[in-house]
Backbone as numpy.savetxt, mean C-alpha at the origin, in Angstrom:
# Nx Ny Nz CAx CAy CAz Cx Cy Cz
-34.56 19.91 10.64 -35.41 19.20 9.71 -36.41 18.30 10.43
-36.27 18.08 11.72 -37.10 17.13 12.42 -38.19 17.82 13.20
-39.34 17.15 13.33 -40.42 17.67 14.15 -40.09 17.53 15.62
-39.37 16.50 15.92 -39.06 16.15 17.30 -37.55 16.23 17.48
-37.11 16.86 18.56 -35.67 16.99 18.76 -35.02 15.63 18.99
-35.84 14.63 19.38 -35.30 13.29 19.58 -35.39 12.42 18.33
-35.85 12.99 17.23 -36.05 12.19 16.02 -34.77 11.51 15.53
-33.62 12.17 15.51 -32.40 11.48 15.05 -32.07 10.25 15.88
-32.19 10.37 17.22 -31.93 9.21 18.08 -32.94 8.10 17.82
-34.23 8.50 17.66 -35.27 7.50 17.36 -35.01 6.86 16.00
-34.54 7.66 15.04 -34.24 7.13 13.73 -33.11 6.11 13.79
-32.09 6.41 14.59 -30.96 5.47 14.73 -31.44 4.15 15.31
-32.28 4.24 16.36 -32.80 3.03 16.99 -33.65 2.23 16.00
-34.50 2.92 15.24 -35.37 2.25 14.27 -34.54 1.54 13.20
-33.53 2.23 12.67 -32.69 1.63 11.64 -31.91 0.43 12.18
-31.44 0.52 13.43 -30.73 -0.61 14.02 -31.63 -1.84 14.10
-32.87 -1.61 14.53 -33.82 -2.73 14.65 -34.10 -3.36 13.29
-34.30 -2.52 12.27 -34.59 -3.05 10.94 -33.36 -3.71 10.31
-32.17 -3.21 10.63 -30.96 -3.84 10.11 -30.78 -5.22 10.74
-31.17 -5.35 12.02 -31.02 -6.62 12.72 -32.06 -7.65 12.27
-33.34 -7.24 12.17 -34.37 -8.22 11.85 -34.64 -8.35 10.35
-34.10 -7.41 9.55 -34.26 -7.50 8.11 -35.64 -7.19 7.59
-36.52 -6.70 8.44 -37.89 -6.41 8.02 -37.96 -5.15 7.16
-38.83 -5.20 6.15 -39.05 -4.03 5.30 -40.02 -3.08 6.00
-39.99 -1.81 5.59 -40.86 -0.81 6.21 -41.23 0.23 5.17
-42.27 0.96 5.45 -42.69 2.05 4.57 -42.20 3.36 5.14
-42.23 4.38 4.33 -41.83 5.71 4.82 -42.85 6.23 5.83
-44.11 5.81 5.69 -45.11 6.21 6.68 -44.76 5.64 8.05
-44.31 4.40 8.08 -43.91 3.78 9.35 -42.70 4.49 9.94
-41.78 4.86 9.09 -40.59 5.57 9.56 -40.99 6.93 10.15
-41.89 7.62 9.48 -42.36 8.92 9.97 -43.05 8.77 11.32
-43.88 7.74 11.45 -44.63 7.52 12.69 -43.70 7.16 13.84
-42.70 6.32 13.60 -41.82 5.83 14.67 -40.80 6.86 15.11
-40.42 7.78 14.23 -39.33 8.70 14.56 -39.77 10.13 14.80
-40.90 10.53 14.20 -41.33 11.91 14.32 -40.76 12.81 13.24
-39.95 12.24 12.35 -39.45 13.03 11.23 -40.62 13.36 10.29
-40.60 14.56 9.74 -41.60 14.91 8.74 -41.28 14.21 7.44
-42.29 14.08 6.55 -42.04 13.42 5.27 -41.02 14.21 4.45
-41.09 15.54 4.56 -40.13 16.37 3.82 -38.71 16.08 4.30
-38.53 15.95 5.61 -37.21 15.64 6.16 -36.74 14.27 5.70
-37.66 13.30 5.74 -37.31 11.95 5.33 -36.90 11.92 3.86
-37.65 12.62 3.01 -37.32 12.65 1.59 -35.96 13.29 1.34
-35.66 14.35 2.10 -34.37 15.02 1.94 -33.23 14.11 2.38
-33.38 13.52 3.56 -32.34 12.61 4.06 -32.14 11.43 3.10
-33.24 10.88 2.61 -33.18 9.69 1.75 -32.44 9.99 0.45
-32.62 11.19 -0.08 -31.97 11.54 -1.35 -30.52 11.95 -1.18
-30.13 12.36 0.04 -28.77 12.87 0.23 -27.92 12.01 1.18
-28.40 11.82 2.41 -27.57 11.15 3.41 -27.78 9.65 3.54
-28.90 9.11 3.06 -29.22 7.72 3.33 -29.02 6.79 2.14
-28.40 7.27 1.10 -28.25 6.45 -0.10 -27.49 5.16 0.19
-26.55 5.21 1.13 -25.74 4.03 1.43 -26.38 3.13 2.49
-27.48 3.60 3.08 -28.09 2.87 4.19 -29.32 2.08 3.78
-30.12 2.66 2.90 -31.40 2.05 2.55 -31.36 1.47 1.14
-32.14 0.43 0.94 -32.32 -0.12 -0.39 -33.78 -0.54 -0.54
-34.27 -0.50 -1.77 -35.66 -0.84 -2.02 -35.90 -2.33 -1.75
-37.01 -2.62 -1.05 -37.36 -4.00 -0.74 -38.20 -4.59 -1.87
-38.58 -5.86 -1.71 -39.31 -6.57 -2.77 -40.68 -5.96 -3.04
-41.37 -5.55 -1.97 -42.70 -4.97 -2.13 -42.56 -3.50 -2.49
-43.29 -3.06 -3.50 -43.21 -1.67 -3.94 -43.53 -0.72 -2.79
-42.74 0.34 -2.69 -42.98 1.34 -1.67 -42.40 1.01 -0.31
-41.66 -0.09 -0.22 -41.03 -0.46 1.05 -39.51 -0.44 0.91
-38.85 -0.32 2.05 -37.40 -0.22 2.08 -36.84 -1.13 3.16
-35.58 -1.46 3.03 -34.88 -2.21 4.07 -33.57 -1.51 4.39
-33.02 -1.82 5.55 -31.76 -1.20 5.99 -30.62 -2.19 5.78
-29.56 -1.73 5.18 -28.41 -2.59 4.95 -27.80 -3.03 6.28
-27.29 -4.26 6.31 -26.68 -4.80 7.54 -25.47 -3.97 7.97
-24.82 -3.33 7.01 -23.63 -2.52 7.35 -23.96 -1.39 8.33
-25.25 -1.05 8.43 -25.64 0.03 9.34 -25.24 -0.30 10.77
-25.21 -1.57 11.13 -24.89 -1.97 12.50 -23.45 -1.64 12.89
-22.63 -1.31 11.89 -21.25 -0.92 12.20 -21.18 0.51 12.74
-22.24 1.28 12.53 -22.22 2.69 12.90 -22.63 2.88 14.35
-21.89 3.73 15.03 -22.33 4.15 16.36 -23.39 5.23 16.20
-24.09 5.50 17.29 -25.11 6.55 17.23 -24.47 7.90 16.89
-23.29 8.16 17.45 -22.62 9.43 17.19 -22.25 9.55 15.72
-21.75 8.47 15.11 -21.40 8.52 13.70 -22.62 8.80 12.84
-23.75 8.19 13.21 -24.98 8.42 12.45 -25.45 9.86 12.58
-25.42 10.39 13.80 -25.87 11.77 14.02 -24.95 12.76 13.32
-23.66 12.49 13.36 -22.72 13.36 12.66 -22.98 13.33 11.16
-23.33 12.16 10.66 -23.53 12.01 9.22 -24.76 12.77 8.73
-25.87 12.67 9.45 -27.09 13.32 8.95 -27.03 14.83 9.11
-26.04 15.32 9.85 -25.92 16.77 10.00 -25.15 17.40 8.84
-24.53 16.56 8.01 -23.79 17.09 6.85 -23.71 16.01 5.79
-23.58 16.42 4.54 -23.54 15.47 3.44 -22.12 14.96 3.25
-21.89 13.72 3.67 -20.59 13.09 3.47 -20.79 11.58 3.48
-19.93 10.84 2.80 -20.13 9.39 2.72 -19.94 8.72 4.08
-20.77 7.71 4.33 -20.66 6.96 5.58 -19.52 5.96 5.54
-19.34 5.33 4.41 -18.34 4.28 4.29 -17.35 4.65 3.20
-16.13 4.19 3.36 -15.11 4.43 2.34 -15.44 3.60 1.10
-15.19 4.15 -0.05 -15.42 3.46 -1.31 -14.08 3.21 -1.99
-13.91 2.01 -2.49 -12.65 1.65 -3.13 -12.90 1.00 -4.47
-11.95 1.19 -5.35 -11.92 0.42 -6.60 -11.06 -0.79 -6.33
-11.63 -1.97 -6.45 -10.92 -3.20 -6.11 -10.07 -3.66 -7.29
-8.77 -3.77 -7.07 -7.84 -4.13 -8.14 -6.96 -5.28 -7.67
-6.91 -6.32 -8.47 -6.03 -7.45 -8.17 -4.79 -7.40 -9.05
-3.67 -7.80 -8.48 -2.40 -7.83 -9.22 -1.81 -9.23 -9.12
-1.90 -10.00 -10.20 -1.33 -11.35 -10.15 0.19 -11.35 -10.07
0.80 -10.21 -10.36 2.27 -10.12 -10.32 2.69 -8.88 -9.53
3.78 -8.98 -8.83 4.33 -7.84 -8.10 5.83 -8.06 -7.93
6.51 -7.01 -7.54 7.94 -7.10 -7.23 8.13 -6.55 -5.82
8.83 -7.27 -4.98 9.09 -6.82 -3.62 10.59 -6.84 -3.34
11.08 -5.73 -2.82 12.48 -5.62 -2.42 12.55 -5.41 -0.91
13.52 -6.07 -0.28 13.69 -5.93 1.17 15.17 -5.71 1.48
15.50 -4.55 2.04 16.84 -4.30 2.54 16.95 -4.89 3.95
18.07 -5.53 4.24 18.34 -6.04 5.58 19.59 -5.34 6.10
19.39 -4.48 7.10 20.50 -3.68 7.63 20.40 -3.61 9.14
21.53 -3.44 9.83 21.48 -3.28 11.28 20.61 -2.10 11.68
19.93 -2.23 12.80 19.02 -1.18 13.25 19.76 0.14 13.46
21.04 0.06 13.80 21.81 1.28 14.01 21.91 2.12 12.75
21.66 1.52 11.60 21.74 2.24 10.32 20.39 2.75 9.85
19.34 2.52 10.65 17.99 2.87 10.20 17.83 4.35 9.92
18.37 5.20 10.79 18.20 6.64 10.59 18.89 7.10 9.30
20.09 6.56 9.05 20.79 6.90 7.80 19.99 6.43 6.60
19.42 5.23 6.74 18.64 4.67 5.66 17.41 5.52 5.36
16.71 5.96 6.41 15.52 6.78 6.22 15.86 8.07 5.48
16.97 8.69 5.86 17.38 9.94 5.20 17.62 9.70 3.72
18.31 8.61 3.40 18.62 8.31 2.00 17.36 8.03 1.20
16.41 7.32 1.80 15.20 6.94 1.09 14.20 8.08 1.00
14.05 8.83 2.09 13.05 9.90 2.11 13.33 10.99 1.09
14.60 11.19 0.77 14.94 12.20 -0.22 14.36 11.86 -1.60
14.04 10.59 -1.78 13.58 10.15 -3.09 12.05 10.08 -3.16
11.37 10.83 -2.28 9.92 10.94 -2.33 9.48 12.38 -2.57
10.39 13.17 -3.09 10.08 14.56 -3.42 10.47 14.81 -4.88
9.65 15.58 -5.55 9.87 15.80 -6.98 11.25 16.39 -7.26
11.68 17.35 -6.43 12.96 18.00 -6.72 14.14 17.06 -6.50
14.10 16.28 -5.40 15.22 15.38 -5.13 15.23 14.19 -6.07
14.04 13.72 -6.47 13.99 12.65 -7.46 14.54 13.16 -8.79
14.11 14.37 -9.18 14.62 14.95 -10.41 16.13 15.11 -10.39
16.64 15.54 -9.23 18.09 15.70 -9.10 18.81 14.36 -9.25
18.25 13.33 -8.60 18.86 12.00 -8.69 18.83 11.47 -10.12
17.73 11.72 -10.83 17.63 11.26 -12.21 18.68 11.94 -13.09
18.92 13.21 -12.83 19.95 13.93 -13.60 21.34 13.41 -13.27
21.53 12.99 -12.02 22.81 12.38 -11.65 23.02 11.06 -12.40
21.93 10.32 -12.56 22.01 9.04 -13.28 22.31 9.28 -14.75
21.63 10.27 -15.33 21.89 10.64 -16.72 20.99 9.94 -17.73
20.79 10.61 -18.84 19.90 10.10 -19.88 20.36 8.78 -20.47
21.67 8.57 -20.73 22.07 7.29 -21.35 21.59 6.06 -20.57
21.73 6.08 -19.24 21.29 4.92 -18.44 19.77 4.85 -18.37
19.11 6.00 -18.21 17.66 6.01 -18.11 17.01 5.60 -19.43
17.62 5.99 -20.53 17.07 5.68 -21.85 17.04 4.17 -22.08
17.90 3.45 -21.39 17.92 1.99 -21.51 16.72 1.38 -20.79
16.12 2.13 -19.86 14.96 1.64 -19.11 13.67 2.08 -19.78
13.54 3.39 -19.94 12.38 3.98 -20.61 12.91 4.84 -21.75
12.75 4.40 -22.98 13.34 5.12 -24.12 12.85 6.56 -24.21
13.76 7.42 -24.58 13.43 8.83 -24.79 12.71 8.98 -26.12
11.69 9.79 -26.16 10.90 9.99 -27.37 11.67 10.84 -28.37
11.31 10.70 -29.64 11.93 11.50 -30.69 11.67 12.99 -30.43
12.71 13.79 -30.53 12.64 15.24 -30.37 12.20 15.67 -28.96
12.25 14.75 -28.00 11.90 15.10 -26.62 13.09 15.78 -25.96
12.88 16.96 -25.40 13.97 17.69 -24.77 14.41 16.97 -23.50
15.62 17.30 -23.03 16.13 16.67 -21.82 15.25 17.00 -20.62
14.83 18.26 -20.52 13.98 18.65 -19.40 12.64 17.90 -19.42
12.06 17.79 -20.61 10.78 17.08 -20.74 10.95 15.61 -20.39
12.07 15.02 -20.79 12.32 13.61 -20.49 12.49 13.39 -19.00
13.27 14.25 -18.34 13.47 14.12 -16.90 12.15 14.31 -16.15
11.33 15.22 -16.63 10.02 15.43 -16.00 9.16 14.18 -16.14
9.16 13.60 -17.32 8.38 12.38 -17.55 8.90 11.23 -16.70
10.20 11.13 -16.56 10.79 10.06 -15.75 10.51 10.27 -14.26
10.46 11.53 -13.85 10.13 11.81 -12.45 8.72 11.32 -12.13
7.78 11.60 -13.02 6.40 11.13 -12.84 6.36 9.61 -12.86
7.09 9.02 -13.80 7.12 7.56 -13.92 7.63 6.92 -12.63
8.70 7.49 -12.07 9.29 6.92 -10.87 8.39 7.08 -9.65
7.82 8.28 -9.48 7.01 8.52 -8.30 5.69 7.75 -8.34
5.20 7.41 -9.55 4.01 6.58 -9.64 4.32 5.13 -9.29
5.54 4.70 -9.54 5.93 3.32 -9.27 6.26 3.08 -7.80
7.01 4.00 -7.22 7.52 3.79 -5.86 6.83 4.78 -4.91
5.81 4.30 -4.22 5.01 5.20 -3.39 5.36 5.19 -1.92
6.17 4.26 -1.46 6.50 4.23 -0.04 7.16 2.93 0.36
7.45 2.82 1.63 8.11 1.61 2.15 7.66 1.39 3.58
7.90 0.19 4.08 7.59 -0.12 5.47 8.85 -0.67 6.13
8.95 -0.48 7.45 10.11 -0.96 8.19 9.64 -1.84 9.34
10.24 -3.02 9.46 10.00 -3.89 10.60 11.34 -4.27 11.22
11.30 -4.67 12.47 12.52 -5.01 13.19 12.51 -6.49 13.55
13.62 -7.18 13.30 13.75 -8.59 13.66 15.06 -8.78 14.42
15.04 -9.69 15.37 16.24 -9.98 16.16 16.96 -11.18 15.58
18.29 -11.14 15.63 19.07 -12.24 15.08 20.43 -12.35 15.73
21.11 -13.44 15.43 22.49 -13.66 15.91 23.33 -14.03 14.72
24.52 -13.43 14.66 25.37 -13.61 13.49 26.79 -13.97 13.91
27.46 -14.73 13.04 28.86 -15.09 13.25 29.73 -14.05 12.55
30.62 -13.41 13.30 31.41 -12.29 12.77 32.85 -12.66 12.45
33.17 -13.95 12.52 34.54 -14.37 12.23 34.49 -15.79 11.66
35.65 -16.30 11.26 35.71 -17.66 10.74 35.32 -18.65 11.83
34.85 -19.82 11.42 34.41 -20.84 12.37 35.54 -21.22 13.31
35.23 -21.23 14.64 36.22 -21.56 15.66 35.62 -22.53 16.68
36.48 -23.13 17.44 36.02 -23.90 18.59 35.62 -22.91 19.69
34.93 -23.41 20.72 34.52 -22.52 21.80 35.71 -21.88 22.50
36.76 -22.67 22.70 37.94 -22.12 23.39 38.62 -21.06 22.52
38.72 -21.35 21.22 39.36 -20.38 20.33 38.51 -19.11 20.23
37.19 -19.27 20.22 36.31 -18.11 20.15 36.44 -17.26 21.39
36.57 -17.92 22.57 36.73 -17.18 23.81 38.03 -16.38 23.79
39.08 -17.01 23.33 40.37 -16.32 23.23 40.28 -15.15 22.27
39.57 -15.36 21.18 39.39 -14.32 20.18 38.64 -13.12 20.75
37.58 -13.37 21.50 36.78 -12.30 22.08 37.56 -11.57 23.18
38.29 -12.34 24.03 39.08 -11.71 25.09 40.14 -10.80 24.49
40.61 -11.17 23.33 41.63 -10.36 22.66 41.06 -9.16 21.92
39.74 -8.93 22.06 39.14 -7.74 21.44 38.39 -8.02 20.15
38.35 -9.27 19.73 37.65 -9.60 18.50 36.16 -9.83 18.74
35.42 -10.07 17.67 33.99 -10.36 17.77 33.71 -11.71 17.13
32.86 -12.50 17.76 32.54 -13.79 17.19 31.03 -13.94 16.97
30.26 -14.10 18.05 28.81 -14.14 17.92 28.24 -12.77 18.29
27.40 -12.23 17.43 26.84 -10.90 17.62 25.32 -10.99 17.65
24.73 -10.47 18.71 23.27 -10.32 18.77 22.93 -8.95 18.21
22.09 -8.93 17.19 21.83 -7.67 16.49 20.38 -7.60 16.03
19.80 -6.42 16.16 18.45 -6.18 15.64 18.58 -5.65 14.21
17.87 -6.28 13.32 17.94 -5.92 11.90 16.70 -5.14 11.49
16.93 -4.08 10.76 15.82 -3.32 10.17 15.55 -3.87 8.78
14.33 -4.33 8.58 13.93 -4.85 7.26 13.08 -3.77 6.59
13.61 -3.20 5.52 12.93 -2.13 4.80 12.32 -2.72 3.54
10.99 -2.69 3.46 10.27 -3.41 2.40 9.59 -2.45 1.43
9.81 -2.69 0.15 9.13 -1.99 -0.93 8.28 -3.03 -1.68
7.00 -2.76 -1.86 6.14 -3.64 -2.65 5.61 -2.84 -3.83
5.95 -3.29 -5.03 5.57 -2.58 -6.26 4.64 -3.47 -7.08
3.37 -3.11 -7.21 2.46 -3.92 -8.01 2.75 -3.77 -9.50
2.67 -4.86 -10.22 2.83 -4.81 -11.68 1.47 -4.54 -12.30
1.45 -3.69 -13.29 0.20 -3.35 -13.95 -0.19 -4.38 -15.00
0.78 -5.15 -15.45 0.49 -6.20 -16.42 -0.43 -7.24 -15.80
-1.58 -7.46 -16.42 -2.50 -8.48 -15.93 -3.39 -8.04 -14.79
-3.33 -6.75 -14.40 -4.19 -6.31 -13.28 -5.66 -6.43 -13.68
-6.50 -6.64 -12.69 -7.92 -6.89 -12.96 -8.76 -6.33 -11.83
-10.04 -6.21 -12.07 -10.99 -5.74 -11.06 -11.68 -6.95 -10.45
-12.04 -6.83 -9.17 -12.76 -7.92 -8.52 -13.84 -7.35 -7.61
-14.81 -8.18 -7.29 -15.93 -7.76 -6.46 -15.64 -8.07 -5.00
-16.60 -7.73 -4.11 -16.40 -8.01 -2.70 -16.46 -9.50 -2.38
-16.86 -10.32 -3.36 -16.84 -11.77 -3.18 -15.71 -12.41 -3.98
-14.74 -11.57 -4.38 -13.54 -12.00 -5.09 -13.84 -12.56 -6.48
-14.96 -12.18 -7.04 -15.25 -12.58 -8.42 -14.45 -11.67 -9.35
-13.53 -12.28 -10.08 -12.63 -11.49 -10.91 -13.20 -11.31 -12.31
-12.69 -10.30 -12.97 -13.18 -9.97 -14.30 -12.33 -10.59 -15.40
-11.56 -11.63 -15.05 -10.78 -12.32 -16.07 -10.72 -13.79 -15.69
-10.22 -14.60 -16.58 -10.13 -16.03 -16.33 -8.76 -16.38 -15.77
-8.76 -17.12 -14.66 -7.48 -17.52 -14.07 -6.67 -18.41 -15.01
-7.34 -19.04 -15.97 -6.59 -19.89 -16.89 -5.62 -19.08 -17.73
-5.89 -17.76 -17.83 -4.97 -16.90 -18.57 -3.58 -16.91 -17.94
-3.55 -17.10 -16.61 -2.27 -17.07 -15.91 -1.54 -18.40 -16.00
-2.26 -19.45 -16.38 -1.67 -20.78 -16.38 -1.13 -21.18 -17.75
-1.36 -20.36 -18.74 -0.86 -20.68 -20.07 0.66 -20.64 -20.09
1.25 -21.66 -20.63 2.70 -21.78 -20.66 3.25 -21.04 -21.87
3.32 -19.72 -21.74 3.85 -18.93 -22.83 4.54 -17.71 -22.23
5.58 -17.20 -22.87 6.29 -16.05 -22.31 5.40 -14.82 -22.28
5.52 -14.06 -21.23 4.72 -12.85 -21.09 5.66 -11.67 -21.28
5.78 -11.23 -22.52 6.76 -10.20 -22.84 6.47 -8.90 -22.11
5.18 -8.53 -22.00 4.83 -7.27 -21.33 5.24 -7.31 -19.87
5.01 -8.44 -19.20 5.39 -8.56 -17.79 6.91 -8.52 -17.63
7.62 -9.25 -18.48 9.08 -9.26 -18.40 9.64 -7.85 -18.57
9.08 -7.12 -19.51 9.53 -5.75 -19.75 9.24 -4.86 -18.54
8.05 -5.00 -17.97 7.67 -4.17 -16.83 8.54 -4.47 -15.62
8.77 -5.75 -15.32 9.61 -6.13 -14.18 11.02 -5.61 -14.37
11.51 -5.69 -15.59 12.87 -5.19 -15.88 12.95 -3.69 -15.64
11.92 -2.94 -16.07 11.88 -1.50 -15.82 11.89 -1.20 -14.33
11.05 -1.91 -13.58 10.96 -1.68 -12.13 12.29 -1.95 -11.47
12.90 -3.08 -11.79 14.15 -3.48 -11.14 15.27 -2.48 -11.44
15.44 -2.15 -12.71 16.54 -1.26 -13.07 16.38 0.12 -12.46
15.16 0.65 -12.52 14.93 1.99 -11.97 15.06 1.97 -10.44
14.59 0.91 -9.80 14.71 0.79 -8.34 16.18 0.78 -7.93
16.98 0.04 -8.66 18.40 -0.04 -8.32 19.08 1.32 -8.50
18.78 1.99 -9.61 19.43 3.27 -9.86 18.99 4.34 -8.86
17.69 4.34 -8.53 17.17 5.39 -7.65 17.44 5.11 -6.18
17.12 3.90 -5.73 17.15 3.60 -4.30 18.40 2.84 -3.86
18.68 1.75 -4.54 19.77 0.88 -4.08 21.10 1.61 -4.08
21.41 2.29 -5.16 22.70 2.98 -5.21 22.79 4.08 -4.16
21.66 4.75 -3.90 21.65 5.78 -2.85 21.93 5.19 -1.49
21.32 4.02 -1.23 21.52 3.37 0.06 22.95 2.88 0.21
23.45 2.20 -0.80 24.80 1.64 -0.73 25.84 2.74 -0.52
25.63 3.89 -1.16 26.59 5.00 -1.01 26.47 5.68 0.35
25.26 5.64 0.92 25.03 6.33 2.19 25.44 5.50 3.39
25.12 4.19 3.35 25.42 3.31 4.48 26.88 2.92 4.41
27.63 3.35 5.41 29.08 3.08 5.42 29.44 2.28 6.67
30.48 1.50 6.55 30.99 0.78 7.71 30.44 -0.61 7.89
29.53 -1.06 7.01 28.98 -2.40 7.13 29.79 -3.38 6.29
30.01 -4.59 6.84 30.74 -5.60 6.09 29.92 -6.08 4.89
28.61 -6.19 5.08 27.75 -6.63 3.99 26.42 -5.89 4.01
25.86 -5.72 2.83 24.49 -5.20 2.69 23.71 -6.23 1.87
22.55 -6.60 2.38 21.74 -7.62 1.70 20.45 -7.00 1.18
20.04 -7.47 0.01 18.77 -7.05 -0.58 18.09 -8.28 -1.16
16.85 -8.51 -0.72 16.07 -9.62 -1.23 15.07 -9.13 -2.27
14.92 -9.87 -3.35 13.88 -9.60 -4.34 12.96 -10.81 -4.40
11.66 -10.57 -4.36 10.70 -11.66 -4.47 9.52 -11.18 -5.30
8.59 -12.09 -5.54 7.44 -11.76 -6.38 7.59 -12.41 -7.74
7.77 -11.61 -8.76 7.93 -12.15 -10.11 9.19 -13.00 -10.21
10.24 -12.61 -9.48 11.48 -13.38 -9.43 11.96 -13.41 -7.98
12.78 -14.38 -7.66 13.32 -14.52 -6.31 14.84 -14.50 -6.40
15.43 -13.47 -5.82 16.88 -13.31 -5.89 17.41 -12.68 -4.61
18.66 -12.92 -4.33 19.36 -12.27 -3.23 20.55 -11.53 -3.81
20.68 -10.24 -3.46 21.82 -9.42 -3.87 22.65 -9.10 -2.63
23.98 -9.20 -2.76 24.87 -8.92 -1.62 25.97 -7.96 -2.05
26.26 -7.02 -1.16 27.39 -6.13 -1.34 28.39 -6.41 -0.23
29.56 -6.90 -0.58 30.61 -7.19 0.39 31.64 -6.08 0.37
31.96 -5.59 1.54 32.94 -4.49 1.60 34.32 -5.02 1.21
34.97 -4.29 0.36 36.31 -4.65 -0.09 37.33 -3.87 0.71
38.33 -4.57 1.26 39.36 -3.92 2.06 40.15 -2.96 1.18
40.34 -1.76 1.71 41.07 -0.74 0.92 42.55 -0.85 1.15
């Protein structure tokens, strides 16, 4: 499309200069400085440059967005050779409420934990788990519709669950724990020499799930201007929709994930789960001697 084989490089340099100094320019100036033909410029402007150029105050002039300076020459050349967006586009959504769950388990259990959790990110295994839970328990979370077949209900619940729980993250933290009743140093030494455990250095795997609540979600701009009034959040009144949504998230999370983890992880004296966000709670499972 260019008259000059060096036109793309010249165009990149020209755009960088205009992005830096903010000066407006005409298409005639662009053609003269780069060697691009007007036909090429018009084609690029309508297809590849929509995100780069904007009309300036004076009619017939244009300016280059400052974001252009983020692009390397290679990225620019790759872009003008094919029609594709230069920058990622996102719909900005704010969530004033969320629910976060964190499992705290020894690092030695991480592989077992991953197996238990990963099975619940596939339609077939989620569907299987839902059938194991059964309609009576699920109906208490999301009511079954009138005349809805069991298969249709399980399918709807599978979609509901997979839309809610999209993934997890794992971080590692180091800690020291007391593994026996409080003792003096001499008693602890005797206890350890006899084969017991007292102070244990252990790396903990923290498995985190963050679930955004849809109640009260809003759109915001790149300057954080929201499309609702923050005073709505400060009103001292019960939010029935939020309470219902959090209850759905918690119950379904426990049935799908927590029970799977607790049944899979064996040999631990305790399993801890933290809940934060809309509510702050600690759940503990203590092993009972058989």
